[in-house]
Every structure is written in structure tokens, then in C-alpha cells.
ChimeraX commands (.cxc) that place a marker at each C-alpha (Angstrom):
marker #1 position 0.09,-0.10,0.02 radius 0.5
marker #1 position 3.19,2.07,-0.79 radius 0.5
marker #1 position 0.77,4.90,-3.02 radius 0.5
marker #1 position -2.12,4.68,-0.49 radius 0.5
marker #1 position 0.15,5.51,2.50 radius 0.5
marker #1 position 1.17,8.73,0.62 radius 0.5
marker #1 position -2.53,10.39,0.79 radius 0.5
marker #1 position -1.97,12.81,3.38 radius 0.5
marker #1 position -5.81,13.25,4.36 radius 0.5
marker #1 position -6.90,10.13,6.69 radius 0.5
marker #1 position -10.80,10.19,5.63 radius 0.5
marker #1 position -9.37,9.69,1.78 radius 0.5
marker #1 position -6.59,7.21,2.79 radius 0.5
marker #1 position -9.57,4.91,4.35 radius 0.5
marker #1 position -11.57,5.02,1.39 radius 0.5
marker #1 position -8.50,4.47,-0.55 radius 0.5
marker #1 position -7.88,1.50,1.56 radius 0.5
marker #1 position -11.62,0.50,1.45 radius 0.5
marker #1 position -11.83,0.54,-2.29 radius 0.5
marker #1 position -8.48,-1.32,-2.46 radius 0.5
marker #1 position -9.75,-4.37,-0.40 radius 0.5
marker #1 position -13.56,-4.29,-1.59 radius 0.5
marker #1 position -13.04,-3.65,-5.40 radius 0.5
marker #1 position -11.71,-5.08,-8.48 radius 0.5
marker #1 position -9.42,-3.30,-10.66 radius 0.5
marker #1 position -12.02,-3.49,-13.33 radius 0.5
marker #1 position -14.47,-2.05,-10.92 radius 0.5
marker #1 position -12.13,0.91,-10.26 radius 0.5
marker #1 position -11.48,1.58,-13.73 radius 0.5
marker #1 position -14.98,1.97,-14.31 radius 0.5
marker #1 position -15.38,4.45,-11.60 radius 0.5
marker #1 position -12.25,6.17,-12.62 radius 0.5
marker #1 position -13.93,6.78,-16.06 radius 0.5
marker #1 position -17.39,7.99,-14.57 radius 0.5
marker #1 position -18.34,11.00,-12.35 radius 0.5
marker #1 position -17.76,10.82,-8.60 radius 0.5
marker #1 position -20.59,8.85,-6.91 radius 0.5
marker #1 position -21.97,11.76,-4.87 radius 0.5
marker #1 position -23.51,8.93,-2.41 radius 0.5
marker #1 position -20.26,7.46,-1.95 radius 0.5
marker #1 position -18.72,11.23,-1.46 radius 0.5
marker #1 position -21.68,11.99,0.97 radius 0.5
marker #1 position -20.84,8.87,2.65 radius 0.5
marker #1 position -17.20,8.94,3.26 radius 0.5
marker #1 position -17.10,12.84,4.16 radius 0.5
marker #1 position -14.83,13.60,1.06 radius 0.5
marker #1 position -14.44,15.67,-1.74 radius 0.5
marker #1 position -14.62,15.11,-5.46 radius 0.5
marker #1 position -11.01,15.49,-5.77 radius 0.5
marker #1 position -10.37,12.99,-2.77 radius 0.5
marker #1 position -12.42,10.44,-4.46 radius 0.5
marker #1 position -10.47,10.50,-7.37 radius 0.5
marker #1 position -7.25,10.38,-5.84 radius 0.5
marker #1 position -8.43,7.61,-3.60 radius 0.5
marker #1 position -9.49,5.31,-6.89 radius 0.5
marker #1 position -6.18,6.18,-8.48 radius 0.5
marker #1 position -4.21,5.11,-6.00 radius 0.5
marker #1 position -6.52,1.87,-5.26 radius 0.5
marker #1 position -6.32,0.96,-8.48 radius 0.5
marker #1 position -2.49,1.71,-8.95 radius 0.5
marker #1 position -1.95,-0.48,-6.20 radius 0.5
marker #1 position -3.76,-3.16,-7.48 radius 0.5
marker #1 position -2.14,-3.09,-11.06 radius 0.5
marker #1 position 1.35,-2.73,-9.52 radius 0.5
marker link #1:1,2 radius 0.2
marker link #1:2,3 radius 0.2
marker link #1:3,4 radius 0.2
marker link #1:4,5 radius 0.2
marker link #1:5,6 radius 0.2
marker link #1:6,7 radius 0.2
marker link #1:7,8 radius 0.2
marker link #1:8,9 radius 0.2
marker link #1:9,10 radius 0.2
marker link #1:10,11 radius 0.2
marker link #1:11,12 radius 0.2
marker link #1:12,13 radius 0.2
marker link #1:13,14 radius 0.2
marker link #1:14,15 radius 0.2
marker link #1:15,16 radius 0.2
marker link #1:16,17 radius 0.2
marker link #1:17,18 radius 0.2
marker link #1:18,19 radius 0.2
marker link #1:19,20 radius 0.2
marker link #1:20,21 radius 0.2
marker link #1:21,22 radius 0.2
marker link #1:22,23 radius 0.2
marker link #1:23,24 radius 0.2
marker link #1:24,25 radius 0.2
marker link #1:25,26 radius 0.2
marker link #1:26,27 radius 0.2
marker link #1:27,28 radius 0.2
marker link #1:28,29 radius 0.2
marker link #1:29,30 radius 0.2
marker link #1:30,31 radius 0.2
marker link #1:31,32 radius 0.2
marker link #1:32,33 radius 0.2
marker link #1:33,34 radius 0.2
marker link #1:34,35 radius 0.2
marker link #1:35,36 radius 0.2
marker link #1:36,37 radius 0.2
marker link #1:37,38 radius 0.2
marker link #1:38,39 radius 0.2
marker link #1:39,40 radius 0.2
marker link #1:40,41 radius 0.2
marker link #1:41,42 radius 0.2
marker link #1:42,43 radius 0.2
marker link #1:43,44 radius 0.2
marker link #1:44,45 radius 0.2
marker link #1:45,46 radius 0.2
marker link #1:46,47 radius 0.2
marker link #1:47,48 radius 0.2
marker link #1:48,49 radius 0.2
marker link #1:49,50 radius 0.2
marker link #1:50,51 radius 0.2
marker link #1:51,52 radius 0.2
marker link #1:52,53 radius 0.2
marker link #1:53,54 radius 0.2
marker link #1:54,55 radius 0.2
marker link #1:55,56 radius 0.2
marker link #1:56,57 radius 0.2
marker link #1:57,58 radius 0.2
marker link #1:58,59 radius 0.2
marker link #1:59,60 radius 0.2
marker link #1:60,61 radius 0.2
marker link #1:61,62 radius 0.2
marker link #1:62,63 radius 0.2
marker link #1:63,64 radius 0.2
view
């Protein structure tokens, strides 16, 4: 989790770890191509940018 550990915001990091543990690379690639999920953003208390950062970090970890 080298890339995820570089995320500074604790909530963004927690969401990235959740994505890494619960999502497949295919699901993360699909999420990265769409608009950020407003329900997820609200649930996790993160911004659109933080959502995108977490998705990208989790995907990079899975593909590394």
C-alpha cells in the first residue's frame, strides 16, 4: 500500500484502503471513468478530488 500510504488526508486514505480491499481493478477503472459517485462522497465525507485520488491510488496498487 505504498501509494495509498502517501495520501495525507485520513478519510481519503481510509476510502482508498476500502476500495483496495473491496473492489476489483475492473470496478475501479470503471469508477475512474465516471463522474464521482455523490452517494459515496457524502457517505465518506470526502470531496470529488479526494474520491478521484483514492480511486486512482487503489487502482495503481492493484495494478502494481
